[in-house]
C-alpha positions as a Markdown table, in Angstrom:
| # | Residue | x | y | z |
|---|---|---|---|---|
| 1 | Met | 65.5 | -19.5 | -165.2 |
| 2 | Pro | 64.8 | -20.0 | -161.5 |
| 3 | Ser | 65.0 | -23.5 | -160.2 |
| 4 | Pro | 61.9 | -25.1 | -159.0 |
| 5 | Gln | 61.1 | -25.2 | -155.4 |
| 6 | Thr | 61.0 | -28.3 | -153.6 |
| 7 | Leu | 57.5 | -29.3 | -152.0 |
| 8 | His | 57.8 | -30.6 | -148.4 |
| 9 | Tyr | 54.7 | -32.8 | -147.4 |
| 10 | Gly | 53.8 | -33.3 | -143.7 |
| 11 | Pro | 53.7 | -36.9 | -142.4 |
| 12 | Ala | 50.9 | -39.0 | -143.5 |
| 13 | Leu | 47.6 | -39.0 | -140.9 |
| 14 | Pro | 47.4 | -42.0 | -138.9 |
| 15 | Leu | 44.9 | -44.5 | -140.2 |
| 16 | His | 42.2 | -43.9 | -137.5 |
| 17 | Lys | 42.3 | -40.1 | -138.1 |
| 18 | Arg | 41.8 | -40.5 | -141.9 |
| 19 | Arg | 38.3 | -39.3 | -142.9 |
| 20 | Ser | 37.8 | -42.1 | -145.4 |
| 21 | Phe | 38.7 | -44.6 | -142.7 |
| 22 | Arg | 36.0 | -43.1 | -140.3 |
| 23 | Arg | 33.5 | -43.1 | -143.2 |
| 24 | Ala | 33.9 | -46.8 | -143.7 |
| 25 | Ile | 33.6 | -47.5 | -140.0 |
| 26 | Ala | 30.4 | -45.6 | -139.9 |
| 27 | Leu | 28.9 | -47.5 | -143.0 |
| 28 | Leu | 30.0 | -50.9 | -141.4 |
| 29 | Val | 28.3 | -49.8 | -138.0 |
| 30 | Ile | 25.1 | -49.1 | -139.9 |
| 31 | Leu | 25.2 | -52.5 | -141.7 |
| 32 | Phe | 25.6 | -54.2 | -138.7 |
| 33 | Leu | 22.8 | -52.4 | -136.8 |
| 34 | Gly | 20.7 | -52.9 | -139.9 |
| 35 | Ile | 21.4 | -56.7 | -139.7 |
| 36 | Gly | 20.8 | -56.8 | -136.1 |
| 37 | Ala | 17.6 | -55.1 | -136.1 |
| 38 | Ala | 16.3 | -57.4 | -138.9 |
| 39 | Ile | 17.4 | -60.5 | -136.9 |
| 40 | Trp | 16.4 | -59.4 | -133.3 |
| 41 | Gly | 13.9 | -56.6 | -133.9 |
| 42 | Pro | 10.8 | -58.9 | -134.0 |
| 43 | Thr | 11.8 | -60.9 | -131.1 |
| 44 | Leu | 12.6 | -57.7 | -129.2 |
| 45 | Gly | 9.2 | -56.4 | -130.1 |
| 46 | Arg | 7.3 | -59.5 | -129.1 |
| 47 | Trp | 9.2 | -59.3 | -125.6 |
| 48 | Thr | 8.6 | -55.7 | -124.9 |
| 49 | Gln | 4.9 | -56.1 | -125.8 |
| 50 | Thr | 4.6 | -59.3 | -123.8 |
| 51 | Met | 6.3 | -57.6 | -120.6 |
| 52 | Tyr | 3.8 | -54.8 | -121.0 |
| 53 | Trp | 0.8 | -57.2 | -120.8 |
| 54 | Gln | 2.6 | -59.1 | -118.0 |
| 55 | Arg | 3.0 | -56.2 | -116.0 |
| 56 | Arg | -0.7 | -55.1 | -116.3 |
| 57 | Cys | -1.9 | -58.6 | -115.4 |
| 58 | Met | 0.4 | -58.8 | -112.5 |
| 59 | Asp | -0.8 | -55.5 | -111.1 |
| 60 | Cys | -4.5 | -56.0 | -111.9 |
| 61 | Thr | -6.5 | -54.8 | -108.7 |
| 62 | Leu | -10.4 | -54.6 | -108.9 |
| 63 | Pro | -12.7 | -53.2 | -106.1 |
| 64 | Leu | -13.8 | -55.8 | -103.6 |
| 65 | Asp | -17.5 | -55.2 | -104.5 |
| 66 | Arg | -17.0 | -55.2 | -108.3 |
| 67 | Val | -19.2 | -57.9 | -109.7 |
| 68 | Val | -17.3 | -59.9 | -112.6 |
| 69 | Phe | -20.2 | -62.3 | -113.4 |
| 70 | Glu | -23.2 | -63.8 | -112.4 |
| 71 | Ser | -25.7 | -66.5 | -113.0 |
| 72 | Asp | -29.5 | -66.5 | -113.0 |
| 73 | Ile | -31.8 | -69.1 | -111.8 |
| 74 | Gly | -31.8 | -70.7 | -115.4 |
| 75 | Gly | -28.0 | -71.1 | -115.3 |
| 76 | Ala | -27.3 | -68.5 | -117.9 |
| 77 | Gln | -24.0 | -66.6 | -116.9 |
| 78 | Thr | -23.6 | -63.0 | -117.8 |
| 79 | Val | -20.0 | -61.5 | -117.7 |
| 80 | Thr | -20.3 | -58.0 | -116.2 |
| 81 | Asp | -16.7 | -56.9 | -116.2 |
| 82 | Gln | -14.2 | -57.8 | -119.0 |
| 83 | Thr | -11.0 | -56.4 | -117.5 |
| 84 | Met | -9.3 | -59.6 | -116.6 |
| 85 | Asn | -10.3 | -61.4 | -120.0 |
| 86 | His | -8.9 | -58.3 | -121.9 |
| 87 | Leu | -5.5 | -58.4 | -119.9 |
| 88 | Val | -4.9 | -62.3 | -120.3 |
| 89 | Ser | -5.9 | -62.0 | -124.1 |
| 90 | Gly | -3.3 | -59.5 | -124.6 |
| 91 | Leu | -0.7 | -61.6 | -122.5 |
| 92 | Tyr | -1.6 | -64.8 | -124.6 |
| 93 | Gly | -2.0 | -62.6 | -127.8 |
| 94 | Val | -5.4 | -64.4 | -128.6 |
| 95 | Asp | -9.1 | -63.3 | -128.5 |
| 96 | Asn | -10.5 | -63.9 | -125.1 |
| 97 | Ser | -13.3 | -66.1 | -126.6 |
| 98 | Tyr | -10.4 | -68.6 | -126.8 |
| 99 | Phe | -10.5 | -69.2 | -123.1 |
| 100 | Gly | -13.3 | -71.4 | -121.1 |
| 101 | Gly | -14.6 | -70.2 | -117.9 |
| 102 | Gln | -15.2 | -66.8 | -116.3 |
| 103 | Ser | -12.4 | -64.9 | -114.8 |
| 104 | Ala | -12.4 | -64.2 | -110.8 |
| 105 | Phe | -9.0 | -63.3 | -110.1 |
| 106 | Leu | -5.6 | -62.2 | -112.0 |
| 107 | His | -2.9 | -60.9 | -109.9 |
| 108 | Arg | 0.7 | -61.5 | -108.8 |
| 109 | Met | 1.2 | -64.1 | -105.8 |
| 110 | Gln | 4.2 | -65.3 | -104.0 |
| 111 | Arg | 5.0 | -69.0 | -102.9 |
| 112 | Pro | 6.0 | -69.8 | -99.4 |
| 113 | Asp | 9.5 | -70.0 | -100.7 |
| 114 | Gly | 9.4 | -66.4 | -101.8 |
| 115 | Gln | 9.2 | -67.1 | -105.4 |
| 116 | Glu | 6.8 | -64.8 | -107.5 |
| 117 | Arg | 4.2 | -66.1 | -109.9 |
| 118 | Leu | 1.3 | -64.6 | -112.0 |
| 119 | Val | -1.9 | -66.4 | -111.1 |
| 120 | Trp | -5.3 | -66.5 | -113.0 |
| 121 | Val | -8.1 | -68.0 | -111.6 |
| 122 | Arg | -11.6 | -68.6 | -113.6 |
| 123 | Ile | -14.6 | -70.4 | -112.7 |
| 124 | Glu | -15.8 | -72.9 | -115.3 |
| 125 | Phe | -19.5 | -74.2 | -115.0 |
| 126 | Lys | -20.2 | -77.8 | -115.4 |
| 127 | Thr | -23.1 | -80.3 | -114.7 |
| 128 | Asp | -22.0 | -83.8 | -113.2 |
| 129 | Ile | -23.4 | -87.2 | -114.1 |
| 130 | Gln | -26.3 | -86.9 | -111.9 |
| 131 | Gly | -27.2 | -83.4 | -113.8 |
| 132 | Ile | -26.2 | -81.3 | -110.6 |
| 133 | Pro | -24.7 | -77.9 | -111.8 |
| 134 | Asn | -21.5 | -77.0 | -110.2 |
| 135 | Ala | -18.1 | -75.5 | -111.0 |
| 136 | Asp | -14.5 | -76.1 | -111.2 |
| 137 | Cys | -11.8 | -73.4 | -110.4 |
| 138 | Gln | -9.3 | -73.4 | -113.4 |
| 139 | Val | -6.1 | -72.0 | -112.1 |
| 140 | Asp | -3.1 | -71.1 | -114.5 |
| 141 | Thr | 0.2 | -70.0 | -113.1 |
| 142 | Trp | 3.3 | -68.4 | -114.8 |
| 143 | Ile | 6.7 | -68.0 | -114.1 |
| 144 | Pro | 7.2 | -64.1 | -114.8 |
| 145 | Gly | 9.6 | -63.1 | -117.6 |
| 146 | Arg | 12.5 | -60.9 | -117.1 |
| 147 | Leu | 15.1 | -59.2 | -119.0 |
| 148 | Tyr | 15.2 | -60.9 | -122.5 |
| 149 | Lys | 13.2 | -63.8 | -121.0 |
| 150 | Met | 9.7 | -64.4 | -121.9 |
| 151 | Pro | 7.1 | -65.4 | -119.3 |
| 152 | Asn | 7.1 | -69.3 | -118.8 |
| 153 | Phe | 3.8 | -71.3 | -118.4 |
| 154 | Ser | 4.2 | -73.3 | -115.2 |
| 155 | Arg | 1.1 | -75.2 | -114.8 |
| 156 | Ser | -2.8 | -75.7 | -115.2 |
| 157 | Thr | -4.5 | -77.1 | -112.3 |
| 158 | Glu | -8.2 | -77.7 | -111.6 |
| 159 | Ser | -9.7 | -77.9 | -108.1 |
| 160 | Phe | -13.0 | -79.4 | -108.1 |
| 161 | Ala | -15.7 | -77.6 | -105.8 |
| 162 | Arg | -19.3 | -78.6 | -105.6 |
| 163 | Phe | -20.4 | -74.9 | -105.8 |
| 164 | Ser | -24.3 | -75.0 | -106.6 |
| 165 | Phe | -25.6 | -72.9 | -109.3 |
| 166 | Lys | -29.2 | -73.7 | -109.1 |
| 167 | Trp | -30.0 | -70.2 | -107.7 |
| 168 | Lys | -29.0 | -66.9 | -108.7 |
| 169 | Ser | -25.3 | -66.2 | -107.9 |
| 170 | Arg | -22.9 | -63.2 | -108.2 |
| 171 | Phe | -19.0 | -63.4 | -108.2 |
| 172 | Met | -17.1 | -60.5 | -107.0 |
| 173 | Ala | -13.5 | -59.7 | -108.2 |
| 174 | Gly | -10.9 | -61.7 | -106.4 |
| 175 | Gln | -8.5 | -60.3 | -103.8 |
| 176 | Ile | -4.8 | -61.0 | -102.8 |
| 177 | Asp | -4.5 | -61.0 | -99.1 |
| 178 | Pro | -2.4 | -57.9 | -98.1 |
| 179 | Gln | -1.0 | -59.7 | -95.1 |
| 180 | Asn | 0.0 | -63.1 | -96.9 |
| 181 | Pro | 0.9 | -62.9 | -100.7 |
| 182 | Asn | 0.2 | -66.6 | -101.3 |
| 183 | His | -3.3 | -66.3 | -100.1 |
| 184 | Leu | -6.3 | -65.0 | -102.1 |
| 185 | Thr | -10.2 | -64.8 | -101.7 |
| 186 | Ile | -12.9 | -64.7 | -104.0 |
| 187 | Asn | -16.4 | -63.7 | -102.4 |
| 188 | Tyr | -19.8 | -64.7 | -104.0 |
| 189 | Glu | -23.3 | -64.6 | -103.2 |
| 190 | Gln | -25.8 | -67.3 | -103.7 |
| 191 | Glu | -29.6 | -67.2 | -102.5 |
| 192 | Gly | -29.0 | -64.4 | -100.4 |
| 193 | Lys | -25.9 | -66.0 | -98.6 |
| 194 | Gln | -22.5 | -64.7 | -98.6 |
| 195 | Tyr | -19.6 | -67.3 | -99.4 |
| 196 | Ile | -15.8 | -67.0 | -99.5 |
| 197 | Ile | -13.5 | -69.0 | -101.8 |
| 198 | Asp | -10.0 | -69.2 | -100.5 |
| 199 | Gly | -6.7 | -70.2 | -102.6 |
| 200 | Trp | -3.5 | -71.0 | -101.1 |
| 201 | Leu | -0.5 | -71.2 | -103.6 |
| 202 | Asn | 2.1 | -73.9 | -102.6 |
| 203 | Asn | 5.8 | -74.5 | -103.7 |
| 204 | Gln | 4.5 | -76.6 | -106.5 |
| 205 | Asp | 2.5 | -73.8 | -108.2 |
| 206 | Glu | -0.8 | -75.4 | -107.2 |
| 207 | Leu | -3.5 | -73.2 | -105.8 |
| 208 | Leu | -5.3 | -75.1 | -102.9 |
| 209 | Ile | -8.8 | -74.3 | -102.9 |
| 210 | Ser | -11.6 | -74.2 | -100.2 |
| 211 | Glu | -14.7 | -72.7 | -99.4 |
| 212 | Arg | -16.1 | -71.0 | -96.3 |
| 213 | Pro | -19.5 | -69.3 | -95.6 |
């Protein structure tokens, strides 16, 4: 009877080259990715959506002659352009009926110290204690969001300006000054006359309002 042959096995594969080890690592990676998606997915989704609306708000540019709202002799206001309201609603994540006043300016501005802000100006119609119709400039400023950082609401200011609205008025879309990024202008017409509202952003995130014919 022939003697049995001795089988000679090669050296065992290193652990990192074994198929079972690689399969276990792949399963662990998938598990951790799934846990990370469950934890961070909603936050990342909200951040991505907010950044989209922030960029659109900061780049919002309407033609100089675009009428955004007007007031008739009886004091009724008609919004003729909803672009700015729509963009701010997207940024806030609420319906634009939530906000008071009529949007007149929405764009990026730069403070004198070089810091960038998102600025939204709206005109809110009121009547004073003597029954005289006038308006306030309501100004909201945001510190823009960055990588994995949401926009930070900086401040809301109210600049009282005695703009009379007894007569028919038309407000045009506000414009950023191409020569000075901390200055904006809003043109409006009243009783056949042209007026300009100037706004100057300072280092305290306040918009200083003045009017000139």
